[in-house]
TIGUSE-925460 format. One record per atom (N, C-alpha, C, O): y, x, z. Coordinates in steps of 0.05 Angstrom, whole numbers, padded with zeros to 5 digits, always signed. Example, Ala and Ser with C-alpha at 12.3 -4.5 7.8 and 13.67 -1.06 7.14 Angstrom:
! TIGUSE-925460
-00114+00264+00156-00090+00246+00156-00066+00264+00156-00066+00285+00169-00045+00257+00142-00021+00273+00143+00001+00258+00157+00023+00268+00161
END
This chain:
! TIGUSE-925460
-01301-00890-00944-01289-00866-00933-01298-00843-00951-01321-00841-00959-01278-00826-00958-01285-00802-00975-01295-00780-00957-01287-00777-00934-01312-00763-00969-01323-00740-00954-01323-00716-00973-01324-00718-00997-01322-00693-00960-01325-00668-00975-01354-00667-00986-01372-00679-00975-01357-00651-01007-01385-00647-01016-01398-00628-00995-01385-00615-00980-01424-00627-00996-01439-00610-00977-01431-00581-00981-01427-00567-00961-01427-00573-01006-01419-00545-01012-01391-00539-01001-01386-00518-00990-01372-00558-01004-01345-00555-00995-01345-00553-00964-01331-00536-00952-01360-00570-00951-01361-00571-00922-01373-00545-00911-01362-00533-00892-01394-00535-00924-01407-00510-00915-01388-00487-00919-01387-00469-00902-01373-00487-00941-01354-00465-00946-01332-00465-00924-01325-00444-00914-01321-00489-00918-01301-00491-00897-01312-00483-00870-01299-00468-00856-01336-00492-00863-01348-00485-00837-01353-00455-00835-01348-00443-00814-01361-00443-00857-01366-00414-00857-01340-00398-00851-01339-00380-00836-01318-00407-00865-01293-00393-00861-01281-00397-00833-01269-00379-00821-01284-00421-00822-01275-00427-00795-01291-00410-00775-01280-00399-00756-01317-00407-00779-01334-00390-00762-01325-00361-00764-01323-00347-00743-01320-00352-00788-01310-00324-00791-01284-00320-00777-01279-00299-00765-01266-00339-00780-01240-00337-00767-01243-00336-00736-01231-00320-00723-01260-00354-00725-01264-00354-00696-01277-00328-00687-01269-00318-00666-01295-00317-00702-01307-00291-00695-01287-00269-00695-01286-00252-00677-01269-00269-00715-01248-00249-00717-01229-00251-00693-01222-00231-00681-01222-00275-00686-01204-00279-00663-01217-00270-00637-01204-00258-00620-01243-00276-00634-01258-00267-00610-01259-00237-00609-01255-00225-00587-01264-00224-00632-01265-00195-00632-01238-00183-00625-01236-00163-00611-01216-00195-00636-01190-00185-00629-01184-00187-00599-01172-00169-00587-01193-00209-00587-01190-00213-00558-01204-00191-00543-01194-00180-00523-01229-00185-00551-01245-00164-00537-01231-00137-00540-01229-00122-00521-01221-00132-00565-01208-00106-00569-01183-00104-00552-01177-00083-00541-01168-00125-00550-01143-00125-00534-01150-00120-00504-01136-00105-00491-01172-00132-00495-01180-00128-00467-01188-00098-00463-01182-00086-00443-01203-00087-00483-01210-00059-00481-01185-00041-00481-01184-00021-00466-01166-00048-00498-01141-00033-00499-01127-00033-00472-01118-00013-00462-01125-00057-00460-01112-00059-00434-01127-00042-00413-01114-00030-00396-01153-00042-00413-01169-00026-00394-01164+00003-00399-01162+00019-00380-01162+00011-00424-01156+00039-00430-01129+00048-00421-01125+00071-00412-01109+00030-00422-01083+00036-00412-01084+00040-00382-01072+00059-00371-01098+00023-00368-01102+00026-00339-01116+00052-00332-01108+00066-00314-01137+00058-00347-01153+00082-00342-01135+00107-00346-01135+00126-00331-01119+00106-00368-01101+00129-00374-01081+00133-00352-01076+00156-00344-01070+00112-00342-01050+00114-00320-01064+00126-00295-01052+00142-00281-01089+00118-00289-01103+00129-00266-01109+00158-00270-01107+00174-00251-01117+00166-00294-01122+00195-00300-01097+00211-00296-01098+00233-00285-01075+00200-00305-01049+00215-00302-01043+00218-00272-01034+00240-00264-01048+00198-00256-01043+00200-00227-01061+00221-00215-01053+00237-00198-01086+00222-00223-01105+00241-00213-01097+00269-00220-01099+00287-00203-01089+00273-00245-01080+00300-00253-01055+00308-00237-01053+00331-00228-01037+00290-00233-01013+00296-00218-01020+00303-00189-01009+00322-00178-01039+00289-00177-01047+00295-00150-01059+00323-00148-01052+00338-00130-01076+00330-00167-01089+00356-00167-01068+00378-00172-01068+00398-00157-01050+00374-00191-01030+00395-00196-01010+00397-00173-01000+00419-00168-01005+00375-00159-00988+00377-00135-01002+00394-00113-00989+00409-00099-01028+00391-00111-01044+00407-00092-01042+00436-00099-01039+00454-00082-01044+00442-00125-01042+00470-00134-01014+00481-00127-01012+00504-00119-00994+00465-00131-00966+00474-00126-00963+00480-00096-00950+00499-00089-00975+00463-00079-00974+00468-00050-00988+00494-00043-00978+00509-00026-01010+00500-00057-01025+00524-00050-01014+00549-00064-01013+00570-00051-01006+00547-00089-00999+00571-00104-00969+00573-00111-00960+00593-00121-00954+00552-00105-00926+00551-00113-00924+00540-00142-00944+00530-00152-00901+00543-00154-00898+00534-00181-00913+00552-00200-00905+00575-00204-00934+00542-00212-00950+00558-00230-00957+00541-00255-00956+00517-00255-00965+00556-00275-00975+00544-00300-01005+00552-00300-01012+00575-00297-01022+00532-00305-01051+00536-00305-01061+00535-00334-01056+00517-00349-01077+00556-00341-01091+00556-00366-01116+00538-00362-01134+00545-00348-01116+00515-00375-01137+00495-00371-01164+00505-00380-01185+00495-00370-01165+00525-00397-01191+00535-00407-01202+00557-00389-01227+00559-00386-01185+00574-00379-01194+00598-00364-01190+00595-00334-01203+00609-00318-01172+00578-00326-01166+00575-00297-01145+00595-00288-01138+00596-00264-01136+00612-00306-01116+00632-00298-01090+00618-00291-01082+00598-00304-01076+00629-00271-01050+00617-00264-01028+00637-00268-01032+00662-00265-01005+00627-00275-00982+00645-00281-00958+00632-00266-00953+00608-00269-00944+00649-00252-00920+00639-00238-00899+00629-00257-00895+00641-00279-00886+00608-00250-00864+00597-00266-00838+00605-00253-00835+00600-00229-00821+00617-00268-00795+00624-00258-00778+00599-00255-00780+00580-00271-00760+00598-00235-00743+00575-00230-00725+00568-00254-00717+00545-00258-00717+00589-00269-00698+00585-00290-00711+00577-00317-00697+00573-00337-00737+00574-00317-00751+00566-00342-00749+00536-00346-00760+00526-00366
END
């Protein structure tokens, strides 16, 4: 039976290990990406909830996110 040389086998094993590590890392990154998508959707819902509360309290307004100042929005804008 023929066999690879020790050097050939080690080279192949090293590249297979590197490939497996890269695939594992991609899987982790994809899972993080999916979690970030879920988090972003939740943040959007939370912002909408808060801005809906402001609209109930102040009417249609535009809020300066840095100063907290509110400005009425005209219906035709």
